[in-house]
C-alpha positions as CSV (number, residue, x, y, z in Angstrom):
1,X,0.0,0.3,0.1
2,X,1.3,3.2,-0.4
3,X,1.2,6.1,2.5
4,X,3.3,7.8,4.2
5,X,7.0,6.5,4.3
6,X,8.1,5.1,7.4
7,X,4.4,6.1,8.5
8,X,1.0,4.7,8.5
9,X,-1.3,5.2,6.0
10,X,-3.4,7.6,6.9
11,X,-5.7,8.3,4.6
12,X,-7.4,4.5,4.6
13,X,-6.5,4.7,8.2
14,X,-9.4,3.2,10.4
15,X,-12.4,5.0,12.9
16,X,-9.5,5.7,15.6
17,X,-9.3,7.9,12.2
18,X,-12.3,9.4,11.7
19,X,-12.1,12.9,12.2
20,X,-15.4,14.6,13.0
21,X,-16.5,18.5,13.2
22,X,-19.6,19.7,14.8
23,X,-20.9,22.6,13.5
24,X,-22.9,24.5,16.3
25,X,-25.6,27.9,16.9
26,X,-26.9,29.0,20.0
27,X,-28.0,33.0,20.1
28,X,-26.0,34.9,18.0
29,X,-22.7,32.5,18.7
30,X,-21.4,29.9,17.0
31,X,-19.1,27.0,17.6
32,X,-17.4,23.8,16.7
33,X,-16.0,21.2,17.8
34,X,-13.0,18.7,16.2
35,X,-12.6,15.1,17.5
36,X,-10.0,12.1,17.0
37,X,-7.8,15.1,15.1
38,X,-3.5,13.7,17.1
39,X,-2.2,13.1,13.7
40,X,-2.4,16.8,12.6
41,X,-0.3,20.1,14.1
42,X,-2.4,22.7,12.6
43,X,-6.0,24.2,12.0
44,X,-7.4,26.5,10.2
45,X,-10.9,27.7,9.8
46,X,-12.9,29.3,7.3
47,X,-16.6,30.9,8.6
48,X,-18.9,31.9,5.9
49,X,-23.0,33.0,5.9
50,X,-25.4,35.7,4.9
51,X,-26.9,38.4,7.1
52,X,-28.7,41.4,6.3
53,X,-25.1,43.6,6.4
54,X,-24.0,41.3,3.4
55,X,-21.8,38.2,3.2
56,X,-19.5,37.5,6.3
57,X,-16.1,35.7,6.4
58,X,-14.7,34.5,10.2
59,X,-11.1,33.2,9.9
60,X,-8.7,31.7,12.4
61,X,-5.9,29.7,13.1
62,X,-4.1,27.4,15.5
63,X,-1.4,25.3,15.9
64,X,-2.4,21.7,17.5
65,X,-0.2,19.9,20.2
66,X,-1.0,16.4,20.0
67,X,-4.7,17.5,21.3
68,X,-7.4,15.2,20.3
69,X,-10.0,17.1,20.2
70,X,-10.2,21.0,19.9
71,X,-13.1,23.2,19.8
72,X,-14.1,27.0,20.0
73,X,-17.4,27.9,21.7
74,X,-18.0,31.8,21.3
75,X,-17.1,32.9,17.0
76,X,-20.2,35.9,17.5
77,X,-22.6,37.0,14.2
78,X,-21.7,40.7,14.8
79,X,-19.5,42.8,16.5
80,X,-18.6,44.0,19.4
81,X,-16.8,46.6,21.6
82,X,-16.5,46.4,25.4
83,X,-19.6,47.6,26.2
84,X,-21.9,45.7,23.6
85,X,-22.2,44.2,21.0
86,X,-24.6,44.6,17.8
87,X,-26.3,41.0,16.1
88,X,-25.8,40.2,12.4
89,X,-29.6,39.8,11.5
90,X,-30.9,37.7,8.5
91,X,-28.5,34.7,8.9
92,X,-30.0,32.2,7.2
93,X,-26.9,29.5,6.8
94,X,-23.9,29.1,8.2
95,X,-20.8,27.9,5.9
96,X,-18.0,26.1,7.7
97,X,-14.4,25.1,6.3
98,X,-11.7,23.7,8.3
99,X,-8.0,22.3,6.5
100,X,-6.1,20.6,9.0
101,X,-2.5,19.9,8.3
102,X,0.0,17.6,9.6
103,X,1.8,14.6,7.6
104,X,-1.3,14.7,5.4
105,X,-3.9,17.4,5.0
106,X,-7.7,17.1,5.3
107,X,-10.2,19.8,4.5
108,X,-14.2,19.2,6.3
109,X,-16.9,21.4,5.2
110,X,-19.7,22.0,7.8
111,X,-22.6,23.6,7.3
112,X,-25.8,24.5,8.9
113,X,-29.1,26.1,8.2
114,X,-31.1,28.2,10.6
């Protein structure tokens, strides 16, 4: 079988390596969880949604240090200052793309319709 030289063929690995992505929404806030990611070193995400003010994009990235899972809970669909938040209205769909890099690169996508 072909694979990464000297390492397990991660593209055909069994259930232990099935990376899972779950996107969730509550009260103008979006979050997501990733599971089975210990083989990756970095993640980048891009969250896109349409609102009454047009298309909005939230991006981020982080290093992963052998973590089996990762979660972010507080991506606000709007903008905040010290004292208050103004939320984007008219959001009907949220699209998330996550790119995980390590020995292999894996791209995961998830959508929510509100």
